[in-house]
N, CA, C and O atoms as a DFTB+ gen file, in Angstrom:
804 C
 N C O
     1  1     134.472      93.848      86.879
     2  2     135.134      93.219      85.403
     3  2     134.156      93.977      84.337
     4  3     132.936      94.098      84.455
     5  1     134.955      94.451      83.289
     6  2     134.953      95.034      82.331
     7  2     135.154      94.465      81.205
     8  3     136.298      94.685      80.806
     9  1     134.351      93.629      80.302
    10  2     134.543      93.024      79.124
    11  2     134.169      93.962      77.947
    12  3     133.108      94.587      77.951
    13  1     135.109      94.047      76.897
    14  2     134.695      94.765      75.691
    15  2     133.827      94.321      74.953
    16  3     134.087      93.306      74.306
    17  1     132.454      94.991      74.824
    18  2     131.673      94.071      73.812
    19  2     130.656      93.755      74.535
    20  3     129.755      93.142      73.962
    21  1     130.504      94.067      75.948
    22  2     129.558      93.583      76.645
    23  2     128.933      94.850      77.041
    24  3     129.480      95.948      77.143
    25  1     127.464      94.477      77.291
    26  2     126.821      95.731      78.026
    27  2     126.026      95.783      79.429
    28  3     124.797      95.720      79.420
    29  1     126.476      95.857      80.179
    30  2     125.766      95.293      81.703
    31  2     124.641      96.770      82.137
    32  3     124.902      97.948      81.895
    33  1     123.858      96.434      82.567
    34  2     122.815      97.283      83.354
    35  2     123.155      98.029      84.073
    36  3     122.587      99.104      84.268
    37  1     124.476      97.518      84.816
    38  2     125.341      98.558      85.827
    39  2     125.832      99.743      85.467
    40  3     125.974     100.702      86.226
    41  1     126.205      99.693      83.863
    42  2     126.737     100.497      83.301
    43  2     125.784     101.356      82.388
    44  3     126.307     102.056      81.520
    45  1     124.516     101.344      82.521
    46  2     123.575     101.749      81.655
    47  2     123.055     103.226      82.692
    48  3     123.159     103.283      83.918
    49  1     122.647     104.024      82.026
    50  2     121.424     104.737      82.891
    51  2     120.522     104.290      83.486
    52  3     120.041     103.242      83.056
    53  1     120.071     104.773      84.434
    54  2     119.067     104.030      85.346
    55  2     117.528     104.293      84.480
    56  3     117.208     105.271      83.804
    57  1     116.596     102.812      84.837
    58  2     115.453     103.517      84.108
    59  2     114.283     103.834      85.252
    60  3     113.994     103.195      86.264
    61  1     113.762     104.966      84.751
    62  2     113.004     105.813      85.458
    63  2     111.842     105.193      86.005
    64  3     111.417     105.522      87.113
    65  1     111.180     104.123      85.146
    66  2     109.899     103.585      85.302
    67  2     110.075     102.064      84.882
    68  3     109.684     101.634      83.797
    69  1     110.727     101.266      85.887
    70  2     110.930     100.138      85.621
    71  2     109.863      98.599      85.011
    72  3     110.288      97.505      84.639
    73  1     108.381      99.095      85.111
    74  2     107.515      98.262      84.912
    75  2     107.737      98.276      83.179
    76  3     107.784      97.190      82.602
    77  1     107.845      99.326      82.534
    78  2     108.170      99.492      81.145
    79  2     109.294      99.102      80.244
    80  3     109.313      99.186      79.016
    81  1     110.347      98.606      81.144
    82  2     111.840      97.836      80.596
    83  2     112.673      99.202      80.202
    84  3     112.328     100.356      80.459
    85  1     113.895      98.758      79.492
    86  2     114.836      99.360      79.114
    87  2     114.493      99.782      77.566
    88  3     115.001     100.794      77.083
    89  1     113.837      99.170      77.018
    90  2     113.440      99.272      75.369
    91  2     112.660     100.503      75.465
    92  3     112.960     101.419      74.699
    93  1     111.640     100.668      76.349
    94  2     110.655     101.964      76.157
    95  2     111.460     103.315      76.478
    96  3     111.469     104.324      75.774
    97  1     112.103     103.126      77.640
    98  2     112.987     104.228      77.890
    99  2     113.945     104.740      77.166
   100  3     114.417     105.876      77.216
   101  1     114.298     103.593      76.285
   102  2     115.422     104.119      75.034
   103  2     114.319     104.701      74.040
   104  3     114.602     105.796      73.554
   105  1     112.901     104.035      73.604
   106  2     112.159     105.128      72.684
   107  2     111.872     106.369      73.125
   108  3     111.734     107.231      72.256
   109  1     111.742     106.689      74.290
   110  2     111.227     107.874      75.412
   111  2     112.455     108.690      74.808
   112  3     112.169     109.647      74.089
   113  1     114.021     108.349      75.073
   114  2     114.982     109.050      74.872
   115  2     114.995     109.370      73.419
   116  3     114.949     110.537      73.031
   117  1     115.048     108.502      72.727
   118  2     114.738     108.755      71.230
   119  2     113.896     109.965      70.696
   120  3     114.215     110.853      69.906
   121  1     112.823     109.752      71.308
   122  2     111.516     110.918      71.065
   123  2     112.049     112.558      71.467
   124  3     111.890     113.598      70.829
   125  1     112.622     112.355      72.564
   126  2     113.079     113.528      72.989
   127  2     113.623     113.991      72.116
   128  3     113.084     114.881      71.457
   129  1     114.894     113.523      71.829
   130  2     116.095     114.219      70.725
   131  2     115.613     114.528      69.332
   132  3     116.243     115.313      68.624
   133  1     114.375     113.859      68.866
   134  2     113.745     114.040      67.918
   135  2     113.725     115.861      67.692
   136  3     113.606     116.689      68.596
   137  1     113.904     116.180      65.987
   138  2     114.270     117.354      66.126
   139  2     112.727     118.500      65.722
   140  3     112.622     119.710      65.925
   141  1     111.900     117.708      65.219
   142  2     110.772     118.540      65.110
   143  2     109.575     118.037      66.133
   144  3     109.514     116.911      66.627
   145  1     108.709     119.036      66.327
   146  2     107.630     118.779      67.098
   147  2     106.529     117.496      66.808
   148  3     105.864     116.811      67.585
   149  1     106.653     117.500      65.367
   150  2     105.513     116.661      64.432
   151  2     105.966     115.492      64.422
   152  3     105.196     114.549      64.239
   153  1     107.562     115.264      64.651
   154  2     107.828     113.977      64.499
   155  2     107.998     113.362      65.929
   156  3     107.950     112.138      66.054
   157  1     108.182     114.117      66.932
   158  2     107.944     113.919      68.456
   159  2     106.511     113.522      68.825
   160  3     106.286     112.743      69.751
   161  1     105.672     114.005      68.175
   162  2     104.177     114.045      68.563
   163  2     103.857     112.281      68.117
   164  3     103.370     111.442      68.874
   165  1     104.361     112.033      66.463
   166  2     104.033     110.998      66.176
   167  2     104.904     109.746      66.878
   168  3     104.582     108.558      66.832
   169  1     105.917     110.228      67.442
   170  2     106.696     108.920      67.899
   171  2     106.115     108.815      69.535
   172  3     106.239     107.776      70.184
   173  1     105.536     109.920      70.025
   174  2     104.963     109.846      71.710
   175  2     103.765     109.039      71.230
   176  3     103.639     108.021      71.910
   177  1     103.011     109.144      70.449
   178  2     101.982     108.357      70.361
   179  2     101.767     106.974      69.846
   180  3     100.756     106.285      69.976
   181  1     103.222     106.593      69.057
   182  2     103.257     105.230      69.299
   183  2     103.976     104.757      70.415
   184  3     103.766     103.557      70.595
   185  1     104.623     105.182      71.100
   186  2     105.327     104.751      72.742
   187  2     104.101     104.224      73.254
   188  3     103.823     103.048      73.487
   189  1     103.163     105.612      73.446
   190  2     101.914     105.172      74.147
   191  2     101.188     103.973      73.973
   192  3     100.752     103.254      74.872
   193  1     101.063     103.766      72.449
   194  2     100.379     102.243      72.100
   195  2     100.935     101.356      72.470
   196  3     100.264     100.402      72.863
   197  1     102.484     101.273      72.513
   198  2     102.996     100.215      72.767
   199  2     103.057     100.033      74.536
   200  3     102.825      98.921      75.010
   201  1     103.311     100.947      75.243
   202  2     103.010     100.840      76.526
   203  2     101.553     100.210      76.744
   204  3     101.403      99.216      77.455
   205  1     100.644     100.751      76.188
   206  2      99.164     100.365      76.548
   207  2      98.862      99.083      76.476
   208  3      98.009      98.609      77.226
   209  1      99.670      98.164      75.350
   210  2      99.863      96.710      74.908
   211  2     100.563      95.833      75.963
   212  3     100.470      94.631      76.215
   213  1     101.332      96.883      76.523
   214  2     102.515      96.160      77.487
   215  2     101.586      95.601      78.729
   216  3     101.334      94.417      78.952
   217  1     101.176      96.655      79.421
   218  2     100.602      96.702      80.806
   219  2      99.431      96.543      80.534
   220  3      99.006      97.416      79.777
   221  1      98.622      95.696      80.867
   222  2      97.013      95.558      80.799
   223  2      96.684      96.243      82.028
   224  3      97.512      96.277      82.938
   225  1      95.323      96.904      82.163
   226  2      95.008      97.646      83.360
   227  2      93.505      97.517      83.428
   228  3      92.814      97.212      82.455
   229  1      93.055      97.760      84.603
   230  2      91.550      97.588      84.868
   231  2      91.015      99.324      85.027
   232  3      89.978      99.594      85.633
   233  1      91.801     100.288      84.456
   234  2      91.352     101.367      85.009
   235  2      90.412     101.532      83.646
   236  3      90.386     100.885      82.600
   237  1      89.611     102.738      84.136
   238  2      88.652     103.115      83.057
   239  2      89.531     103.649      81.765
   240  3      90.737     103.770      81.982
   241  1      89.018     104.004      80.348
   242  2      89.758     104.612      79.513
   243  2      90.382     105.575      79.644
   244  3      91.599     105.646      79.478
   245  1      89.625     106.503      79.974
   246  2      90.047     108.104      80.469
   247  2      91.356     107.691      81.554
   248  3      92.495     107.969      81.177
   249  1      91.196     107.141      82.663
   250  2      92.218     107.165      83.734
   251  2      93.738     106.666      83.029
   252  3      94.887     107.078      83.190
   253  1      93.133     105.554      82.156
   254  2      94.237     104.725      81.565
   255  2      94.987     105.630      80.792
   256  3      96.212     105.569      80.898
   257  1      94.520     106.400      80.088
   258  2      95.049     107.562      79.013
   259  2      96.263     108.310      80.173
   260  3      97.493     108.352      80.157
   261  1      95.340     108.781      81.020
   262  2      95.753     110.089      82.115
   263  2      96.995     109.179      82.562
   264  3      98.045     109.817      82.638
   265  1      97.069     108.052      82.820
   266  2      98.342     107.330      83.338
   267  2      99.408     107.440      82.685
   268  3     100.396     108.115      82.974
   269  1      99.166     106.525      81.442
   270  2     100.115     106.245      80.154
   271  2     100.725     107.543      79.985
   272  3     101.942     107.432      80.137
   273  1     100.366     108.754      79.727
   274  2     100.486     110.022      79.425
   275  2     101.353     111.004      80.487
   276  3     102.173     111.876      80.199
   277  1     100.901     110.573      81.779
   278  2     102.139     110.950      82.950
   279  2     103.213     110.129      83.086
   280  3     104.239     110.549      83.621
   281  1     103.099     108.741      82.576
   282  2     104.049     108.026      82.780
   283  2     105.152     108.178      81.759
   284  3     106.365     107.975      81.833
   285  1     104.226     108.669      80.610
   286  2     105.634     108.923      79.766
   287  2     106.124     110.519      79.711
   288  3     106.800     110.785      78.717
   289  1     105.914     111.463      80.510
   290  2     106.395     112.791      80.626
   291  2     107.516     112.580      81.908
   292  3     108.595     113.172      81.933
   293  1     107.125     111.765      82.813
   294  2     108.006     111.199      83.630
   295  2     109.219     110.406      83.063
   296  3     110.361     110.721      83.396
   297  1     109.009     109.527      82.331
   298  2     109.869     108.767      81.614
   299  2     111.053     109.812      81.031
   300  3     112.264     109.748      81.242
   301  1     110.266     110.852      80.185
   302  2     111.149     112.275      79.454
   303  2     111.712     112.900      80.655
   304  3     112.385     113.900      80.404
   305  1     111.628     112.618      81.747
   306  2     112.173     113.717      82.931
   307  2     111.307     115.046      82.419
   308  3     112.027     116.019      82.195
   309  1     110.284     115.192      82.260
   310  2     109.465     116.175      81.962
   311  2     110.199     117.332      80.698
   312  3     109.997     118.545      80.761
   313  1     110.966     116.745      79.711
   314  2     111.591     117.400      78.622
   315  2     110.943     117.106      77.352
   316  3     111.308     117.673      76.323
   317  1     109.885     116.145      77.370
   318  2     109.417     116.133      76.039
   319  2     108.404     117.254      75.563
   320  3     107.438     117.587      76.250
   321  1     108.639     117.691      74.590
   322  2     108.022     119.052      74.150
   323  2     106.893     118.420      72.825
   324  3     107.035     118.376      71.603
   325  1     105.826     118.013      73.688
   326  2     104.520     117.818      72.650
   327  2     103.537     118.082      72.964
   328  3     103.361     118.245      74.172
   329  1     102.340     118.265      71.976
   330  2     100.846     118.508      72.661
   331  2      99.806     117.514      73.436
   332  3      98.678     117.169      73.084
   333  1     100.451     117.211      74.448
   334  2      99.799     116.143      75.297
   335  2      98.279     116.191      75.369
   336  3      97.842     117.293      75.700
   337  1      97.356     115.222      75.129
   338  2      95.940     115.407      74.957
   339  2      95.293     115.459      76.235
   340  3      94.102     115.764      76.293
   341  1      95.962     115.189      77.280
   342  2      95.623     115.599      78.575
   343  2      96.966     116.408      79.031
   344  3      98.113     116.549      78.605
   345  1      95.921     117.011      80.505
   346  2      97.039     117.758      81.303
   347  2      97.746     116.906      82.214
   348  3      97.143     116.363      83.140
   349  1      99.439     116.681      81.957
   350  2      99.784     115.804      82.326
   351  2     100.235     116.278      83.999
   352  3     100.401     117.471      84.256
   353  1     100.377     115.371      84.903
   354  2     100.859     116.036      86.060
   355  2     102.149     116.348      86.085
   356  3     102.995     115.675      85.496
   357  1     102.472     117.626      86.918
   358  2     103.908     118.141      86.874
   359  2     104.677     117.714      87.604
   360  3     104.236     117.147      88.604
   361  1     106.043     117.804      87.422
   362  2     107.016     117.328      88.175
   363  2     107.160     118.112      89.723
   364  3     107.601     117.606      90.755
   365  1     106.631     119.531      89.521
   366  2     106.361     119.579      91.154
   367  2     105.275     118.969      91.967
   368  3     105.403     118.679      93.157
   369  1     104.061     118.767      91.170
   370  2     102.691     118.217      92.105
   371  2     103.499     116.805      92.199
   372  3     103.491     116.516      93.395
   373  1     104.165     115.839      91.502
   374  2     104.868     114.467      92.079
   375  2     105.702     114.609      93.406
   376  3     105.622     113.933      94.432
   377  1     106.502     115.643      93.115
   378  2     107.093     115.779      94.682
   379  2     106.493     116.306      95.604
   380  3     107.228     116.396      96.588
   381  1     105.294     116.785      95.801
   382  2     104.637     117.155      96.800
   383  2     104.521     116.077      97.638
   384  3     104.198     114.971      97.204
   385  1     104.817     116.345      99.113
   386  2     104.425     115.452     100.310
   387  2     103.027     115.229     100.110
   388  3     102.408     116.134      99.551
   389  1     102.429     114.233     100.446
   390  2     101.260     114.237     101.178
   391  2     100.853     114.662     102.716
   392  3     101.727     114.550     103.575
   393  1      99.841     115.037     103.002
   394  2      99.636     115.801     104.115
   395  2      99.724     114.430     105.437
   396  3      99.382     113.268     105.216
   397  1     100.177     114.867     106.568
   398  2     100.163     113.962     107.412
   399  2      98.718     113.454     108.058
   400  3      97.655     114.061     108.186
   401  1      98.999     112.466     108.317
   402  2      97.521     111.921     108.578
   403  2      97.480     111.782     110.316
   404  3      98.139     110.969     110.965
   405  1      96.494     112.835     110.889
   406  2      96.226     112.799     112.120
   407  2      96.256     111.750     112.694
   408  3      96.239     110.743     111.987
   409  1      96.318     111.570     114.367
   410  2      96.036     110.394     114.890
   411  2      94.699     110.839     115.712
   412  3      94.431     112.008     115.991
   413  1      93.845     109.614     116.076
   414  2      93.042     110.389     117.102
   415  2      93.334     110.980     118.159
   416  3      94.089     110.363     118.911
   417  1      92.900     112.234     118.555
   418  2      93.416     112.954     119.836
   419  2      92.882     111.963     121.196
   420  3      93.413     112.064     122.302
   421  1      92.083     111.288     120.988
   422  2      91.846     110.845     122.620
   423  2      92.920     109.394     122.822
   424  3      93.120     108.455     122.053
   425  1      93.458     109.685     124.153
   426  2      93.990     108.599     124.337
   427  2      93.358     107.076     125.152
   428  3      92.539     107.018     126.069
   429  1      93.954     106.117     124.558
   430  2      93.207     104.433     125.014
   431  2      93.637     104.721     126.744
   432  3      94.675     104.947     127.366
   433  1      92.650     104.613     126.959
   434  2      93.064     104.313     128.878
   435  2      93.588     102.782     128.912
   436  3      94.268     102.373     129.854
   437  1      93.278     102.089     127.982
   438  2      94.038     100.422     128.465
   439  2      93.941     100.177     127.151
   440  3      92.922     100.215     126.461
   441  1      95.456      99.827     126.706
   442  2      95.916      99.821     125.712
   443  2      95.614      98.227     124.925
   444  3      95.488      98.057     123.713
   445  1      95.558      97.371     125.793
   446  2      95.135      96.181     125.263
   447  2      93.677      95.887     124.834
   448  3      93.376      95.091     123.945
   449  1      92.847      96.584     125.530
   450  2      91.722      96.875     124.855
   451  2      91.420      97.377     123.620
   452  3      90.946      96.669     122.732
   453  1      91.665      98.581     123.487
   454  2      91.836      99.200     122.162
   455  2      90.886     100.104     122.368
   456  3      90.126     100.164     123.335
   457  1      90.969     101.164     120.975
   458  2      89.751     102.248     121.234
   459  2      88.152     101.548     120.922
   460  3      87.108     101.829     121.509
   461  1      88.335     100.648     119.907
   462  2      87.012     100.022     119.491
   463  2      86.603      99.593     120.643
   464  3      85.495     100.095     120.831
   465  1      86.891      98.953     121.490
   466  2      85.983      98.215     123.037
   467  2      85.711      99.217     123.309
   468  3      84.483      99.297     123.295
   469  1      86.358     100.515     123.691
   470  2      86.230     101.437     124.637
   471  2      84.766     102.231     123.780
   472  3      83.794     102.507     124.482
   473  1      84.739     102.459     122.679
   474  2      83.507     102.871     121.809
   475  2      82.521     102.214     122.392
   476  3      81.577     102.837     122.880
   477  1      82.585     100.925     122.429
   478  2      81.537      99.877     122.768
   479  2      81.074      99.947     124.010
   480  3      79.863      99.912     124.231
   481  1      81.972     100.052     124.962
   482  2      81.308     100.723     126.383
   483  2      80.625     101.772     126.621
   484  3      79.616     101.868     127.319
   485  1      81.313     102.779     125.888
   486  2      80.404     103.869     125.685
   487  2      78.781     103.755     125.466
   488  3      77.849     104.201     126.136
   489  1      78.818     102.926     124.176
   490  2      77.345     102.761     123.633
   491  2      76.674     101.752     124.572
   492  3      75.479     101.972     124.768
   493  1      77.203     100.691     125.188
   494  2      76.631      99.924     126.377
   495  2      76.114     100.902     127.312
   496  3      74.945     100.667     127.619
   497  1      76.665     102.022     127.911
   498  2      76.306     102.682     128.959
   499  2      74.885     103.202     128.872
   500  3      74.208     103.391     129.882
   501  1      74.354     103.476     127.378
   502  2      73.260     104.234     127.101
   503  2      72.228     102.816     126.672
   504  3      71.028     102.705     126.925
   505  1      72.821     102.145     126.191
   506  2      71.636     100.925     125.569
   507  2      70.802     100.650     126.499
   508  3      71.186     100.360     127.632
   509  1      69.354     100.707     126.105
   510  2      68.132     100.030     127.159
   511  2      68.446      98.759     127.463
   512  3      69.245      98.362     126.615
   513  1      68.165      97.771     128.406
   514  2      68.215      96.484     128.803
   515  2      67.260      95.641     127.835
   516  3      66.168      96.164     127.612
   517  1      67.492      94.544     127.297
   518  2      67.027      93.890     126.110
   519  2      67.936      93.181     125.515
   520  3      69.128      93.429     125.691
   521  1      67.500      92.152     124.689
   522  2      68.159      91.074     123.709
   523  2      69.481      91.635     123.025
   524  3      70.609      91.150     122.934
   525  1      69.103      92.464     122.714
   526  2      70.165      93.626     121.879
   527  2      71.523      93.989     122.313
   528  3      72.590      94.029     121.701
   529  1      71.119      94.308     123.845
   530  2      72.185      95.046     124.758
   531  2      72.899      93.715     125.407
   532  3      74.069      93.742     125.790
   533  1      71.884      92.295     125.505
   534  2      72.499      91.224     126.048
   535  2      73.586      90.359     124.783
   536  3      74.534      89.639     125.097
   537  1      73.183      90.635     123.462
   538  2      74.057      90.103     122.404
   539  2      75.429      90.775     122.497
   540  3      76.521      90.208     122.526
   541  1      75.126      92.345     122.548
   542  2      76.496      92.582     122.550
   543  2      77.360      92.783     123.801
   544  3      78.520      93.193     123.819
   545  1      76.568      92.410     124.884
   546  2      77.469      92.232     126.366
   547  2      78.197      90.790     126.000
   548  3      79.340      90.551     126.388
   549  1      77.559      90.021     125.355
   550  2      78.280      88.828     125.008
   551  2      79.274      88.867     124.245
   552  3      80.284      88.267     124.614
   553  1      79.285      89.563     122.994
   554  2      80.412      89.457     122.115
   555  2      81.394      90.401     122.913
   556  3      82.585      90.129     122.763
   557  1      81.111      91.397     123.684
   558  2      82.227      92.313     123.975
   559  2      82.859      91.723     125.232
   560  3      83.907      92.288     125.544
   561  1      82.398      90.508     126.203
   562  2      82.992      89.870     127.340
   563  2      83.935      88.910     126.694
   564  3      84.983      88.543     127.226
   565  1      83.521      88.525     125.538
   566  2      84.241      87.094     124.458
   567  2      85.543      87.858     124.105
   568  3      86.627      87.310     124.307
   569  1      85.448      89.464     123.434
   570  2      86.693      89.644     122.798
   571  2      87.529      90.396     123.841
   572  3      88.739      90.345     123.621
   573  1      87.117      91.148     125.030
   574  2      87.775      91.415     126.134
   575  2      88.544      89.873     126.941
   576  3      89.669      90.033     127.414
   577  1      88.074      88.856     127.021
   578  2      88.750      87.862     127.345
   579  2      89.955      87.211     126.385
   580  3      90.794      86.433     126.839
   581  1      89.918      87.627     125.042
   582  2      90.816      87.314     123.956
   583  2      91.893      88.645     124.009
   584  3      93.122      88.611     124.084
   585  1      91.370      89.325     123.970
   586  2      92.257      90.776     124.508
   587  2      93.429      90.412     125.849
   588  3      94.642      90.616     125.912
   589  1      92.704      89.948     126.594
   590  2      93.530      89.823     127.812
   591  2      94.422      88.458     127.798
   592  3      95.395      88.359     128.545
   593  1      94.023      87.365     126.872
   594  2      95.229      86.240     126.801
   595  2      96.051      86.461     125.807
   596  3      97.144      85.910     125.937
   597  1      95.831      87.337     124.469
   598  2      96.537      87.553     123.798
   599  2      97.476      88.401     123.917
   600  3      98.478      88.106     123.266
   601  1      97.551      89.705     124.730
   602  2      98.536      90.427     125.224
   603  2      98.757      90.205     126.460
   604  3      98.802      91.231     127.139
   605  1      98.959      88.946     127.170
   606  2      99.623      88.557     128.551
   607  2      99.085      89.316     129.635
   608  3      99.597      89.238     130.751
   609  1      97.690      90.341     129.308
   610  2      97.586      90.972     130.831
   611  2      96.664      89.814     131.708
   612  3      95.464      89.957     131.940
   613  1      97.208      89.036     131.995
   614  2      96.539      88.364     133.339
   615  2      96.513      86.882     132.530
   616  3      97.320      86.465     131.700
   617  1      95.258      86.211     133.083
   618  2      95.062      84.931     132.724
   619  2      93.254      84.882     131.722
   620  3      92.680      83.945     131.166
   621  1      92.966      85.999     131.852
   622  2      91.783      85.888     130.974
   623  2      90.891      85.500     131.882
   624  3      89.902      84.993     131.353
   625  1      90.852      85.545     133.162
   626  2      89.891      84.919     134.341
   627  2      88.509      85.759     133.863
   628  3      88.599      86.918     133.458
   629  1      87.246      85.063     133.953
   630  2      85.886      85.582     134.266
   631  2      86.055      86.853     135.113
   632  3      85.730      87.900     134.552
   633  1      86.517      86.931     136.387
   634  2      86.147      87.924     137.153
   635  2      87.066      89.164     136.653
   636  3      86.700      90.289     136.993
   637  1      88.130      89.038     135.939
   638  2      88.757      90.146     135.400
   639  2      87.705      90.655     134.834
   640  3      87.040      91.503     135.428
   641  1      87.349      90.180     133.479
   642  2      86.626      90.634     132.317
   643  2      85.444      91.404     132.745
   644  3      85.166      92.504     132.267
   645  1      84.528      90.612     133.955
   646  2      83.571      91.292     134.753
   647  2      83.854      92.365     135.859
   648  3      82.911      92.940     136.402
   649  1      84.953      92.592     136.138
   650  2      85.175      93.822     136.718
   651  2      85.550      94.820     135.598
   652  3      85.041      95.915     135.836
   653  1      86.165      94.806     134.626
   654  2      86.409      95.462     133.541
   655  2      85.400      96.123     133.073
   656  3      85.291      97.342     132.943
   657  1      84.452      95.066     132.751
   658  2      83.480      95.619     131.996
   659  2      82.277      96.690     132.657
   660  3      81.689      97.671     132.200
   661  1      82.237      95.879     134.121
   662  2      81.804      97.184     134.881
   663  2      81.835      98.419     135.127
   664  3      81.010      99.332     135.168
   665  1      83.529      98.237     135.375
   666  2      84.263      99.643     135.851
   667  2      84.166     100.508     134.528
   668  3      83.946     101.713     134.649
   669  1      84.337      99.882     133.119
   670  2      84.297     101.110     131.986
   671  2      83.044     101.473     131.376
   672  3      83.048     102.329     130.491
   673  1      81.804     100.839     131.801
   674  2      80.716     100.685     131.794
   675  2      79.919     102.105     133.042
   676  3      78.780     102.564     133.141
   677  1      81.195     102.370     133.766
   678  2      80.378     102.905     135.090
   679  2      79.186     102.060     135.572
   680  3      78.086     102.539     135.848
   681  1      79.520     100.723     135.649
   682  2      78.578     100.130     136.585
   683  2      77.453      99.828     136.072
   684  3      76.785      99.021     136.718
   685  1      76.864     100.362     134.754
   686  2      75.708     100.033     134.022
   687  2      75.876      98.273     133.532
   688  3      74.877      97.559     133.620
   689  1      76.559      97.971     133.273
   690  2      76.693      96.354     132.786
   691  2      77.530      95.770     134.208
   692  3      78.500      96.241     134.801
   693  1      76.677      94.499     134.474
   694  2      77.373      93.642     135.578
   695  2      76.869      92.439     135.070
   696  3      75.742      91.998     134.844
   697  1      78.279      91.936     134.927
   698  2      77.893      90.376     134.037
   699  2      77.956      89.508     135.368
   700  3      78.665      89.665     136.362
   701  1      77.013      88.560     135.087
   702  2      76.850      87.572     136.080
   703  2      77.555      86.024     135.686
   704  3      76.999      85.102     135.090
   705  1      78.718      86.061     136.134
   706  2      79.877      84.858     135.580
   707  2      79.285      83.468     136.086
   708  3      79.751      82.422     135.635
   709  1      78.255      83.463     137.027
   710  2      77.999      82.173     137.372
   711  2      76.854      81.789     136.265
   712  3      76.366      80.659     136.282
   713  1      76.462      82.720     135.346
   714  2      75.315      82.370     134.621
   715  2      75.950      82.485     132.978
   716  3      75.533      81.730     132.099
   717  1      76.948      83.476     132.730
   718  2      77.375      83.527     131.277
   719  2      78.421      82.554     131.235
   720  3      79.221      82.102     132.055
   721  1      78.152      82.359     129.945
   722  2      79.226      81.102     129.486
   723  2      80.367      81.918     128.272
   724  3      79.975      82.318     127.175
   725  1      81.360      82.001     128.612
   726  2      82.362      82.403     127.575
   727  2      82.482      81.162     126.539
   728  3      82.262      79.978     126.794
   729  1      82.940      81.805     125.145
   730  2      83.510      81.024     123.951
   731  2      84.632      80.536     124.249
   732  3      85.491      81.308     124.674
   733  1      84.897      79.288     124.124
   734  2      85.643      78.344     124.050
   735  2      87.187      79.001     123.209
   736  3      87.187      78.775     121.999
   737  1      88.126      79.572     123.612
   738  2      89.320      80.241     123.235
   739  2      90.464      79.202     122.948
   740  3      90.907      78.603     123.928
   741  1      91.041      78.897     121.588
   742  2      92.344      78.185     121.436
   743  2      93.192      79.051     121.754
   744  3      93.160      80.029     121.008
   745  1      94.197      79.111     122.833
   746  2      94.887      80.317     123.036
   747  2      96.522      79.884     122.282
   748  3      97.186      80.783     121.764
   749  1      96.837      78.993     122.296
   750  2      97.800      78.549     121.380
   751  2      97.823      79.120     120.110
   752  3      98.774      79.763     119.667
   753  1      96.641      78.858     119.441
   754  2      96.466      79.310     117.664
   755  2      96.374      80.375     117.359
   756  3      96.618      80.837     116.245
   757  1      95.754      81.320     118.947
   758  2      95.590      82.628     118.837
   759  2      96.702      83.467     118.710
   760  3      96.822      84.519     118.082
   761  1      97.784      82.621     119.647
   762  2      99.102      83.511     120.118
   763  2      99.972      83.207     118.827
   764  3     100.894      83.975     118.552
   765  1      99.714      82.144     118.056
   766  2     100.862      81.919     116.977
   767  2     100.497      82.685     115.738
   768  3     101.416      82.827     114.932
   769  1      99.098      83.310     115.369
   770  2      98.360      84.109     114.654
   771  2      98.944      85.243     114.875
   772  3      99.361      86.010     114.008
   773  1      99.010      85.431     116.367
   774  2      99.654      87.242     116.726
   775  2     100.778      87.058     116.360
   776  3     101.160      88.071     115.773
   777  1     101.553      86.281     116.389
   778  2     102.784      86.147     116.121
   779  2     103.289      86.069     114.652
   780  3     104.453      86.339     114.353
   781  1     102.583      85.781     113.980
   782  2     102.535      85.785     112.199
   783  2     102.380      87.206     112.230
   784  3     103.313      87.951     111.929
   785  1     101.521      87.525     112.493
   786  2     101.153      89.153     112.043
   787  2     102.348      90.181     112.829
   788  3     102.518      91.308     112.362
   789  1     102.763      89.949     113.449
   790  2     104.335      90.876     114.140
   791  2     105.064      90.662     112.559
   792  3     105.165      91.384     111.567
   793  1     105.462      89.399     112.874
   794  2     106.751      89.204     111.788
   795  2     106.479      89.666     110.216
   796  3     107.339      89.721     109.337
   797  1     105.183      89.958     110.091
   798  2     105.197      90.624     108.651
   799  2     105.179      91.976     108.739
   800  3     105.590      92.597     107.759
   801  1     104.753      92.646     109.800
   802  2     105.144      94.083     110.092
   803  2     106.704      94.179     109.793
   804  3     107.297      95.247     109.947
């Protein structure tokens, strides 16, 4: 529907940075069209002052100015011919794709335990017997049981935890399940929490 006299956003040019609103974009377009560099310079500095008041920030003063002038250049589609007080980020730089983040080269032998537990297994292999190792064994065994329950690999029985712990530490750690007491685990609450995390993803 097109009613004469009404100006719809869908009929307007898109805003390049929506956080500043259409009014700032119109000011930038006006600034670009000014005939002299002196006029454009004064106009640009006024726009920056307005942008600064509109969008509070916790950045340092230097970083804040850099961001504002970068945004001004971007909103002008890099066509604003003025003397920028900072070296603004170029259009080519903004279009550069970030380097891919490499995944760890090592595969995870048992995925439900994850890489972190396997790093602990390696540490346990070389730790001398004592209270520090006993404390780490206890935390590790309890975490292994949580993993088994959370990801549905068995029922988290003590025998399974003890067998896996011995296997993945090359027999160094032998958990005495007759003497060891596992933490009480609320399986239902843990599964509900895991389901919520999956939904957020």
